[in-house]
C-alpha positions as CSV (number, residue, x, y, z in Angstrom):
1,M,89.5,-12.0,2.5
2,S,87.2,-14.8,1.5
3,T,86.0,-15.2,5.2
4,I,85.2,-11.6,5.6
5,L,83.0,-11.4,2.5
6,P,80.1,-13.5,3.8
7,V,80.1,-11.7,7.1
8,L,80.1,-8.3,5.4
9,N,77.3,-9.4,3.0
10,S,75.1,-10.6,6.0
11,H,75.8,-7.3,7.8
12,V,74.9,-5.2,4.7
13,R,71.7,-7.3,4.3
14,K,70.8,-6.8,8.0
15,L,71.3,-3.0,7.7
16,A,69.4,-2.8,4.5
17,R,66.4,-4.7,6.1
18,R,66.4,-2.4,9.1
19,E,66.5,0.7,6.8
20,F,63.8,-0.7,4.6
21,K,61.6,-1.4,7.7
22,Q,62.0,2.1,8.9
23,L,61.1,3.6,5.6
24,T,58.0,1.4,5.1
25,A,56.8,1.7,8.7
26,V,55.3,5.1,8.0
27,L,53.6,3.8,4.9
28,R,52.2,0.8,6.8
29,R,50.8,3.0,9.6
30,S,49.2,5.5,7.1
31,S,47.8,2.6,5.1
32,A,46.2,1.1,8.2
33,Q,44.8,4.4,9.2
34,H,43.3,4.8,5.7
35,R,41.7,1.4,6.0
36,R,40.1,2.4,9.3
37,D,38.9,5.6,7.9
38,I,37.3,3.8,4.9
39,A,35.6,1.3,7.2
40,A,34.2,4.2,9.3
41,L,32.9,6.0,6.2
42,K,31.3,2.8,5.0
43,R,29.5,2.5,8.3
44,I,28.3,6.1,8.1
45,F,27.1,5.6,4.6
46,N,25.2,2.4,5.4
47,D,23.6,4.1,8.4
48,S,22.6,7.0,6.2
49,L,21.0,4.7,3.6
50,K,19.0,3.0,6.3
51,G,17.8,6.4,7.5
52,I,16.8,7.4,4.0
53,R,14.9,4.1,3.4
54,L,13.1,4.6,6.7
55,L,12.1,8.2,5.8
56,K,10.9,7.1,2.3
57,K,8.8,4.4,3.9
58,Q,7.3,6.9,6.4
59,L,6.7,9.4,3.6
60,G,5.0,6.7,1.5
61,R,2.7,6.0,4.4
62,A,1.9,9.7,4.8
63,T,1.0,10.2,1.1
64,P,-2.4,8.4,1.1
65,A,-3.6,10.5,4.0
66,A,-2.6,13.7,2.2
67,A,-4.3,12.5,-1.0
68,A,-7.5,11.7,1.0
69,A,-7.5,15.2,2.4
70,K,-7.4,16.7,-1.1
71,S,-10.1,14.5,-2.5
72,D,-13.7,15.7,-3.0
73,L,-15.2,12.7,-1.1
74,K,-14.8,12.6,2.6
75,L,-12.8,9.4,3.1
76,E,-11.6,10.1,6.7
77,G,-13.8,7.5,8.4
78,V,-14.0,5.0,5.6
79,R,-12.8,1.5,6.4
80,F,-12.2,-1.2,3.9
81,S,-12.6,-4.9,4.4
82,A,-12.6,-7.9,2.1
83,R,-15.9,-9.1,3.5
84,S,-17.6,-5.8,2.8
85,V,-16.6,-6.0,-0.9
86,R,-17.9,-9.6,-1.2
87,A,-21.1,-8.7,0.7
88,Q,-21.8,-5.6,-1.4
89,R,-21.2,-7.5,-4.6
90,R,-23.6,-10.3,-3.5
91,R,-26.2,-7.7,-2.4
92,L,-26.1,-6.2,-5.8
93,D,-26.2,-9.7,-7.4
94,I,-23.6,-8.8,-10.0
95,S,-20.4,-10.4,-11.2
96,A,-16.9,-9.3,-10.1
97,A,-16.3,-7.9,-13.6
98,D,-19.5,-5.8,-13.5
99,F,-18.7,-4.7,-10.0
100,G,-15.2,-3.7,-11.2
101,K,-16.8,-1.7,-14.0
102,L,-18.8,0.3,-11.5
103,V,-15.8,1.0,-9.3
104,G,-13.4,1.5,-12.2
105,V,-11.2,-1.6,-11.9
106,S,-10.9,-5.0,-13.4
107,G,-12.8,-8.1,-12.2
108,L,-9.5,-9.7,-11.1
109,T,-8.8,-6.7,-8.9
110,V,-12.2,-7.2,-7.2
111,Y,-11.4,-10.9,-6.6
112,H,-8.1,-9.9,-5.0
113,W,-9.9,-7.4,-2.8
114,E,-12.4,-10.1,-1.7
115,Q,-9.6,-12.6,-0.9
116,G,-7.6,-10.0,1.0
117,K,-4.6,-10.2,-1.3
118,A,-4.8,-6.5,-2.2
119,R,-6.3,-3.2,-0.9
120,P,-7.7,-0.5,-3.1
121,R,-5.7,2.7,-3.7
122,M,-7.2,6.0,-2.7
123,K,-8.8,6.7,-6.1
124,Q,-10.2,3.1,-6.2
125,L,-11.5,3.5,-2.7
126,E,-13.3,6.7,-3.8
127,G,-15.1,4.6,-6.5
128,F,-15.9,1.9,-4.0
129,V,-17.4,4.4,-1.6
130,S,-19.4,6.1,-4.3
131,I,-21.3,2.9,-5.1
132,R,-21.7,1.7,-1.5
133,G,-25.3,3.0,-1.0
134,I,-26.8,2.2,-4.4
135,G,-29.4,-0.4,-4.9
136,K,-29.6,-3.3,-7.4
137,R,-31.7,-1.4,-9.9
138,E,-29.4,1.6,-9.9
139,A,-26.3,-0.6,-10.3
140,L,-27.9,-2.3,-13.3
141,A,-28.9,1.0,-14.8
142,R,-25.3,2.4,-14.4
143,L,-23.9,-0.8,-16.1
144,A,-26.4,-0.4,-18.9
145,Q,-25.2,3.2,-19.4
146,M,-21.6,2.1,-19.6
147,K,-22.3,-0.5,-22.3
């Protein structure tokens, strides 16, 4: 009897392992399928986020054009360059702070425009265009009115 006990125990263990594998095989397959589904959903989600970012970027680019169409001044053919800001300020012979007062921005902003570090927003561009054709006397007169 003592020799049969180890054989019987090993046979029972073997049968129990086989039964356990059969029962857990379904769970393993479904778990693997769930992981694949989750990975696919993550890819779809990331692709959707990329598309949304692209659309936001395109919408952001379209907004200044729409704002320009609504404005009173005709800004369709207006171009901006850092050299023109510097040249206009020197032509008027005024400081960047005074030029900024005429346009409606700070002197630091004018320096950034001149150095090409920044570009004016649509409202600031309107102010810039409005003083493009004025002379030195008129610029000084406007500055005197502002003080």
